[in-house]
C-alpha positions in Angstrom: 85.3 45.7 187.7 85.6 44.7 184.0 87.6 46.6 181.4 90.0 46.5 178.5 91.7 49.7 179.5 95.3 48.6 179.2 94.9 46.6 176.0 92.9 49.3 174.3 95.2 52.1 175.4 98.2 50.1 174.2 96.6 49.4 170.8 95.7 53.1 170.5 99.2 54.3 171.5 100.8 51.9 169.1 98.5 53.0 166.3 99.3 56.6 166.9 103.0 56.1 167.5 102.4 58.4 170.5 103.3 57.6 174.1 101.8 59.4 177.1 103.6 62.6 178.2 105.2 60.7 181.1 106.5 57.9 178.8 107.8 60.5 176.3 110.1 61.7 179.1 110.8 58.3 180.6 109.0 59.2 183.9 106.5 57.7 186.3 103.4 59.7 187.2 104.8 60.6 190.7 108.0 62.2 189.3 108.8 65.5 191.1 109.1 68.7 189.1 112.9 68.7 189.3 113.0 65.3 187.7 110.6 66.5 184.9 113.0 69.3 184.1 116.0 67.0 184.1 114.3 64.5 181.9 113.3 67.2 179.4 116.8 68.6 179.3 118.2 65.2 178.3 115.4 64.2 175.9 116.6 66.2 173.0 114.7 68.5 170.7 111.8 66.2 169.7 108.3 67.8 169.4 106.9 65.1 171.6 109.3 65.8 174.4 108.8 69.5 174.2 105.1 69.2 174.3 105.3 66.7 177.3 107.6 69.1 179.1 105.2 72.1 178.5 102.3 70.2 180.0 104.1 68.5 183.0 106.3 71.3 184.2 103.3 73.5 185.0 101.4 72.3 188.1 97.9 73.2 186.9 98.3 71.7 183.4 99.9 68.6 184.9 97.0 68.2 187.2 94.6 68.6 184.3 96.5 65.9 182.4 96.5 63.6 185.4 92.8 64.0 185.7 92.5 63.1 182.0 94.5 59.9 182.5 92.2 59.0 185.4 89.1 59.6 183.4 90.5 57.5 180.5 91.1 54.6 183.0 87.6 55.1 184.6 86.0 54.9 181.1 86.9 51.2 181.0 85.1 50.3 184.2 81.8 48.5 184.0 78.6 50.1 185.4 76.3 48.4 188.0 72.8 48.6 186.5 70.6 46.7 189.0 70.6 48.8 192.2 67.2 50.2 193.0 65.5 48.6 190.0 62.1 46.7 190.5 62.6 43.1 191.6 60.3 40.1 192.1 60.7 36.5 193.2 58.8 33.2 193.0 57.5 33.6 196.6 58.2 35.6 199.7 58.6 34.5 203.3 55.9 35.8 205.6 57.5 38.3 207.9 60.2 39.6 205.6 62.6 38.7 202.8 61.2 40.9 199.9 62.9 40.7 196.5 63.9 44.4 196.6 66.4 43.7 199.4 68.8 42.2 197.0 69.3 45.5 195.1 69.1 48.0 198.0 72.9 48.6 198.1 73.3 46.9 201.5 75.3 43.8 201.1 75.3 42.6 204.8 75.2 38.8 204.8 73.1 38.6 208.0 69.3 38.0 207.5 68.4 39.8 210.8 70.0 43.0 209.3 66.9 43.2 207.1 68.7 43.2 203.7 68.5 39.6 202.5 65.7 38.1 200.4 63.9 34.8 201.3 61.4 32.7 199.3 58.9 30.2 200.9 60.7 28.6 203.9 59.0 25.3 203.1 60.7 25.2 199.8 59.3 25.2 196.2 60.2 23.8 192.8 62.4 26.1 190.7 62.7 29.1 193.0 63.8 32.3 191.3 64.6 36.0 191.9 64.5 38.5 189.0 65.3 42.2 188.5 63.8 44.4 185.7 66.5 46.6 184.2 63.9 48.7 182.4 65.3 48.1 178.9 67.6 45.5 177.2 71.1 46.0 178.5 74.4 44.4 177.5 75.3 42.3 180.6 78.9 41.2 181.2 79.0 40.1 184.9 76.5 39.1 187.5 77.5 38.8 191.2 75.5 37.4 194.2 76.3 37.4 197.9 75.4 34.4 200.0 74.0 34.4 203.5 76.2 33.9 206.5 73.8 31.3 208.0 72.0 28.5 206.1 74.7 29.0 203.4 74.2 25.6 201.7 70.8 26.5 200.3 72.3 28.3 197.3 74.1 25.3 195.9 73.5 24.8 192.1 72.5 28.4 191.5 72.3 29.8 188.0 72.1 33.3 186.4 69.9 33.9 183.4 69.6 37.0 181.2 67.0 37.8 178.5 63.9 39.6 177.5 61.4 37.1 178.9 59.7 37.8 182.3 60.0 34.0 182.8 63.5 33.5 184.1 63.8 29.9 182.9 62.9 31.0 179.4 66.1 33.1 179.1 69.6 32.0 178.2 72.0 30.8 180.9 74.5 33.4 181.9 77.9 31.6 181.8 77.9 28.3 183.6 76.4 27.0 186.9 77.3 29.3 189.8 78.7 26.4 191.9 79.0 26.2 195.7 79.3 29.3 197.8 80.5 29.4 201.4 79.0 31.5 204.2 79.0 35.3 203.3 80.8 34.5 200.0 80.4 36.4 196.7 79.9 34.3 193.6 80.0 35.6 190.0 79.4 34.5 186.5 80.4 36.3 183.2 77.6 36.6 180.7 78.1 38.4 177.4 74.3 38.5 177.0 71.7 41.2 176.2 68.4 41.4 178.0 65.9 43.4 180.0 65.7 40.8 182.9 68.5 39.4 185.0 67.6 36.5 187.3 69.1 34.1 189.8 67.4 30.6 189.8 67.6 27.4 191.8 66.4 24.5 189.6 64.8 21.5 191.2 62.3 20.6 194.0 62.0 22.0 197.5 64.4 24.9 196.8 64.8 28.0 199.1 66.4 31.0 197.6 67.9 33.7 199.9 70.2 36.4 198.5 71.9 39.2 200.4 72.9 41.3 197.4 72.8 41.0 193.6 75.0 43.1 191.4 74.6 43.3 187.6 77.3 44.9 185.6 77.0 46.2 182.0 79.2 44.6 179.4 81.8 47.0 178.0 82.9 46.0 174.5 86.4 46.9 173.4 85.1 49.3 170.7 82.9 51.1 173.2 85.8 51.6 175.6 88.0 52.8 172.7 85.4 55.3 171.6 84.8 56.8 175.1 88.6 57.1 175.7 89.1 58.6 172.3 86.4 61.2 173.0 88.1 62.1 176.2 91.4 62.8 174.4 89.7 64.8 171.7 87.7 66.9 174.1 90.9 67.8 176.0 92.6 68.6 172.7 89.7 70.9 171.7 89.7 72.6 175.1 93.4 73.2 174.7 92.8 74.7 171.2 90.1 76.9 172.8 92.7 78.1 175.2 95.3 78.7 172.4 97.3 75.6 173.3 98.2 72.9 170.6 98.4 69.4 172.2 98.9 67.4 169.0 99.7 64.2 171.0 96.2 64.2 172.5 94.7 64.5 169.0 96.8 61.6 167.8 95.8 59.5 170.8 92.1 60.4 170.3 92.2 59.6 166.6 94.0 56.3 167.3 91.3 55.2 169.8 88.6 55.8 167.2 90.7 53.9 164.6 90.7 51.0 167.0 87.0 51.2 167.5 86.4 51.3 163.8 88.5 48.2 163.3 86.8 46.3 166.1 83.1 47.2 165.7 80.8 45.7 163.0 77.4 46.7 164.2 76.1 49.8 162.2 74.1 51.1 165.1 77.1 51.0 167.4 79.2 52.6 164.7 76.8 55.5 164.5 76.9 56.0 168.2 80.7 56.0 168.1 80.7 58.4 165.1 78.6 60.9 167.1 81.4 61.0 169.7 83.7 62.6 167.2 81.6 65.8 167.1 83.3 69.2 167.0 80.5 71.7 167.6 82.8 74.7 167.9 84.8 73.9 164.8 88.1 73.8 166.7 89.7 71.0 164.6 90.8 71.4 161.0 89.0 69.4 158.3 92.2 67.2 157.9 92.2 66.3 161.6 89.2 63.9 161.6 87.3 64.1 158.3 89.1 61.1 156.7 88.4 59.0 159.7 84.8 60.2 159.8 84.4 59.3 156.1 85.6 55.7 156.8 83.0 55.3 159.6 80.2 56.5 157.2 81.3 54.2 154.4 81.4 51.2 156.8 77.9 52.0 158.1 76.5 52.5 154.6 78.1 49.2 153.4 76.7 47.1 156.2 73.9 44.6 155.2 71.7 46.0 157.9 71.8 49.4 156.3 71.9 48.3 152.6 68.8 46.1 152.8 66.8 49.3 153.4 68.1 51.3 150.5 65.0 50.6 148.5 62.6 52.3 150.8 58.9 51.6 151.0 58.2 55.2 151.9 60.2 58.2 150.5 62.9 59.4 152.9 62.0 56.9 155.7 64.9 56.8 158.0 66.5 53.4 158.5 70.2 54.1 159.2 72.8 56.9 158.9 70.6 59.0 161.3 72.9 62.0 161.1 72.2 62.6 157.4 69.3 64.3 155.6 67.7 61.1 154.3 68.8 58.5 157.0 69.9 56.1 154.2 73.2 54.5 152.9 73.2 57.2 150.2 73.2 59.8 152.9 76.3 58.3 154.6 78.2 58.0 151.3 77.3 61.5 150.2 78.5 62.9 153.5 81.7 60.8 153.4 82.6 62.2 149.9 82.0 65.8 151.1 84.2 65.2 154.2 87.1 64.0 152.1 86.8 66.9 149.7 86.7 69.3 152.7 89.9 67.7 154.0 91.6 68.3 150.6 91.7 64.6 149.8 90.2 64.8 146.3 91.7 61.5 145.0 90.4 59.6 148.0 87.0 61.2 147.4 87.0 60.0 143.8 87.9 56.5 144.8 85.1 56.5 147.3 82.8 57.7 144.6 83.8 54.7 142.4 83.3 52.2 145.3 79.8 53.8 146.0 78.9 53.4 142.3 79.8 49.7 142.5 77.7 49.1 145.6 74.6 47.0 145.0 71.9 45.2 147.0 69.9 42.5 145.4 71.5 43.5 142.1 70.2 47.1 142.4 72.6 50.0 142.5 72.6 51.9 145.7 73.5 55.3 144.3 72.3 57.0 141.0 75.0 59.6 140.8 76.1 60.6 137.3 79.5 62.1 138.0 82.0 62.3 140.8 80.8 65.9 141.4 77.1 65.2 141.6 77.1 63.3 144.9 74.2 64.8 146.8 71.9 62.6 148.9 68.7 63.1 146.9 69.7 62.7 143.3 67.0 62.6 140.6 68.6 60.9 137.6 66.2 62.4 135.1 67.2 66.0 136.0 69.8 67.5 133.7 73.1 68.2 135.4 76.0 70.6 134.9 78.5 72.1 137.4 77.7 75.6 136.1 74.9 76.8 133.9 74.9 79.6 131.4 73.0 82.7 132.5 71.6 82.7 129.0 69.8 79.4 129.3 66.2 79.8 128.1 64.8 78.6 131.5 67.2 80.9 133.5 67.5 84.1 131.5 64.2 85.6 132.4 64.9 85.4 136.2 68.5 86.7 135.6 67.3 89.7 133.7 64.7 90.6 136.3 67.2 90.3 139.1 69.8 92.5 137.4 67.3 95.2 136.6 66.4 95.5 140.3 70.0 95.5 141.6 69.8 99.0 143.1 66.6 98.3 144.9 68.1 95.1 146.4 71.2 97.0 147.6 68.9 99.5 149.3 67.0 96.7 151.0 70.2 95.1 152.1 71.3 98.3 153.7 68.1 98.5 155.7 68.3 95.0 157.0 72.0 95.5 157.9 71.2 98.7 159.8 68.3 97.0 161.6 70.5 94.1 162.9 68.5 91.4 161.2 71.5 89.2 160.2 72.1 86.0 162.1 75.0 83.5 162.0 74.6 80.4 159.8 76.2 76.9 159.8 79.3 77.6 162.0 80.6 74.1 161.2 81.0 75.0 157.5 83.2 78.0 158.2 86.9 77.0 158.4 87.5 80.7 159.2 85.5 83.9 159.4 81.7 84.1 159.6 78.6 83.5 157.4 75.5 85.6 158.3 72.1 85.6 156.5 68.6 87.1 156.5 66.1 84.7 154.9 63.1 86.3 153.2 61.6 83.2 151.8 61.8 79.4 152.2 59.5 76.4 152.1 58.8 76.4 155.8 57.7 79.9 156.3 56.9 81.2 152.8 57.5 84.9 152.5 58.3 86.5 155.9 55.9 89.3 156.4 58.1 90.9 159.1 61.2 90.9 156.9 59.3 91.8 153.7 58.0 94.9 155.5 61.7 96.0 155.7 62.9 94.6 152.4 59.7 95.4 150.5 61.2 96.0 147.0 63.0 92.6 147.1 59.9 90.7 148.1 57.6 92.5 145.7 59.9 91.9 142.7 60.6 88.2 143.5 57.3 87.1 144.8 55.7 84.7 142.3 58.9 84.5 140.1 60.4 81.4 141.7 59.6 78.6 139.2 58.6 76.1 142.0 56.9 78.5 144.4 53.5 77.1 143.5 54.8 73.6 144.2 55.9 74.3 147.7 54.3 71.2 149.1 56.7 69.2 147.1 59.9 70.8 148.5 62.2 68.1 149.8 64.0 70.6 152.0 62.8 73.8 153.4 65.3 75.6 151.3 64.6 73.8 148.0 63.7 77.3 147.0 65.1 80.3 149.0 65.6 84.0 148.9 68.2 85.4 151.3 70.7 88.2 151.8 74.1 86.7 152.7 77.0 88.4 154.3 80.5 86.9 154.6 83.1 88.6 156.8 86.5 89.4 155.3 88.7 86.3 155.5 85.8 83.8 155.5 86.4 80.4 154.1 83.4 78.1 153.7 84.4 74.4 153.4 83.1 72.3 150.4 79.5 71.5 150.9 76.3 70.9 148.9 72.6 71.4 149.4 71.6 67.8 149.6 69.5 67.6 146.3 69.9 68.3 142.6 66.4 69.9 142.6 67.9 73.3 143.3 70.0 75.7 141.3 71.7 78.8 142.8 71.9 82.4 141.5 73.9 85.2 143.2 73.7 88.9 142.7 76.8 90.6 144.4 75.9 93.9 146.2 79.2 95.0 147.7 82.6 93.7 148.8 82.9 91.0 146.1 86.6 91.8 145.4 88.7 88.9 146.5 85.8 86.5 146.8 86.0 83.2 144.8 83.6 80.4 144.3 84.7 76.8 143.4 82.0 74.5 142.1 83.4 71.1 141.6 86.7 71.8 139.8 85.4 75.1 138.2 86.5 78.4 139.7 84.3 81.5 139.4 84.5 85.1 140.5 81.5 87.4 141.1 80.9 90.7 139.3 79.1 93.5 141.1 75.5 94.1 140.0 75.6 91.1 137.6 74.6 87.5 137.7 77.7 86.0 136.2 76.8 82.3 136.5 74.2 79.8 137.9 75.4 76.6 139.7 74.0 73.3 140.8 73.4 73.0 144.5 74.0 69.2 144.3 77.7 69.8 143.6 80.2 70.5 146.4 81.0 74.2 146.3 83.5 76.2 148.3 83.8 79.9 149.0 87.0 81.8 149.9 86.8 85.5 150.6 90.3 87.1 150.8 89.1 90.7 150.4 89.2 93.4 153.0 85.5 94.1 153.4 82.3 92.2 154.1 81.0 90.5 151.0 77.2 91.0 150.6 75.1 89.3 148.0 71.5 88.4 147.2 71.3 84.6 147.0 68.4 82.9 145.2 67.9 79.2 145.2 65.3 78.0 142.7 63.9 74.7 141.6 65.4 73.0 138.5 63.0 73.2 135.5 63.1 69.4 135.0 62.0 68.9 138.6 59.2 71.6 138.0 58.0 69.8 134.9 58.0 66.4 136.6 56.2 67.7 139.6 53.6 69.5 137.5 52.9 66.3 135.6 52.6 64.4 139.0 50.1 67.0 140.2 48.0 66.9 137.1 48.0 63.1 137.2 46.9 63.2 140.8 44.2 65.7 140.1 42.9 63.6 137.2 
């Protein structure tokens, strides 16, 4: 088996400054419980020793930890990818010797056991055997087993790996295979990528007989680091779920991902590794992994393979950064800035903003952002920007006035929706604590919900046709470019900094109840809500954060509407198209 387990684990442990629990107490894995207690008693009061003792002294948690260490070791083992795959050869002996025998899992070296291949017994020029792996695979090792009888036939054998069905058209895997004695295994190391793996015998009058062929995937050091890091993080998160803090596992997991980031250059591989840091239940704090995630995203966005596609032929065509809205370098950079802000690292976020502004490809700037706060993915430079807009702005005031005049009707509709159980949870990954629930009456995907408008009829009747971009729905970049929703935040809810992905949308809120203790931060501007009043309007492009420290649920009507500059530009585009 191939692997970099020891080297990678040593690199990760050194980077984290964190030994295993056994090493923290100076123990081997077979240490009896009495020795664990004695070692802990003499280890002092260090947090590492205390955590190690807590895990190792309990038989069930120790078994769980031992299983984790075994899985970490197993993650470095190569995978055999040829068994059972379709195989062919240059010719087949009449009466038996089919190509499939070499990948049947039976490695008996005796031909009469029915598991060895055989080409034309009269010999042929350039005999070959080939297995189709189904798709290009990274190959690190190829092994063959020779026959017990007529063993000298395989002298001068070669392995070749590539995407051509013609074995001799593919690159040589390592060097010549050399001589093999009766029943012996031979192997060559490859470091190649290809769909087909082949064994060939160059020259005239060659007879090829193989009793087994094994093809092992190539494990790169970054891939091993990532898998092992994911194992540590998963165990840490499962501990958090059980109410146990195992900070050593978090440190080891993070260090493995640090090692993978240092070692890997391919943006596709980096995205695959990035996905392994997922935290679907939100069990880690923003500071735990966000800074490391941000560095991954910046490295992906800055790679030439990603940058060359920043000037897209088709709007929003995905080329890289697949986890973002636009699948583009700007998407990665925007997400990275938000991650740093959510982790409380505002100076680092500003430095990343400056690096992003200096990033070019063929002398063209990659991002068009106008300020460190306006860092959304889809940024239209001709749209006027501000963190917070006055409610008295001539393009905002009519909607504000209409909303405030209907405040009582909205409150009545909210009460009916709440009583009917229509609220559902939203974006659990954004909630550092508490819960965000919502009922959406209108968005770009569904238009006005007839079912919900039958319950909240006053709200729908008053706002239908008042959204400035409602007649331009086909131009919405996101389904919620314009949106009408009732939002409810539980007491104690904290929504991490986030933005809506585009500067096409502005946000307007009308508090209904429970606003006391709720605070909104837009960029570096702090705002408080006032019951029954639209106190401010803010830009959805800017990272905004909500903290509700009150004692009751905070309910509000949230209206997202299209920026007037975007409306005017899209109207001009529509007229031009019609003309």
